[in-house]
N, C-alpha and C positions, 0 to 999 in steps of 0.2 A: 328596288326599290326600296324605302326603307321601313323595317322595322322599329327602329326609335324615333321619339320624338329631338332625341338630340343630334341627331345625323341630319334630319331633314334642313331641306333648302327652304326658302326665305317664301316660294312658291306653295309650299307644305304648309307650313304655316299659317301664309294667307289664308288657305283654301279650310284650315281649322277653324280658325276665330269666326270670318264670314260661317261657316256648318255652323258653330255654335250659337250667334247672334240672331240666324234667323228661326233657329230651334226657340231663341228664347220669347224674338216676339212673336214665333205662332205660341208657344204656351200662355203668354199674358195675356194675348188673344183670345184666347181660349177659357181664357179665367172672368176676363170682363165679359163672353157674351155671357158663357154659362150662368153668372151674377143678374145678370139686369134682365136676364132670357124668361125669367121664372117665375112669372106673374103679369105675364100678358100686356107689361108698355106700362102698369100701374105702381104710381110711386110708392115706395118708400116708407113709414112713418114711425115715428119712436113711439110707443105707447108710453104714457105719465103715471107714475105710481108717484099715490100722495101717501106722507107717514099721517096714521093714525095717532091714538092716544096713547102716551107711554106706556108700556107695560112689563111689572117685575113678576122675574120667573124663578122661581127655584127649585133646587134636584135635590130628592130627599132621597138614598137609594135608588129602586128601580122607576121611579114614578116622577117626573117632573107637573108643578103645581103653577099653575095661572092665576 
């Protein structure tokens, strides 16, 4: 049994890479499922915020005036 990655043979390296790949795919799948399953299949839309009239703000001491 090798306790060092430097002295491990080729099959041990292959097992480590395979397990890392499987864990990465599982984590990505979990993230996609958690993101898309939150709103009962409804599509997500962006809210649009329109700019209003320009406002001048001045600060004097502790209070702000608009």
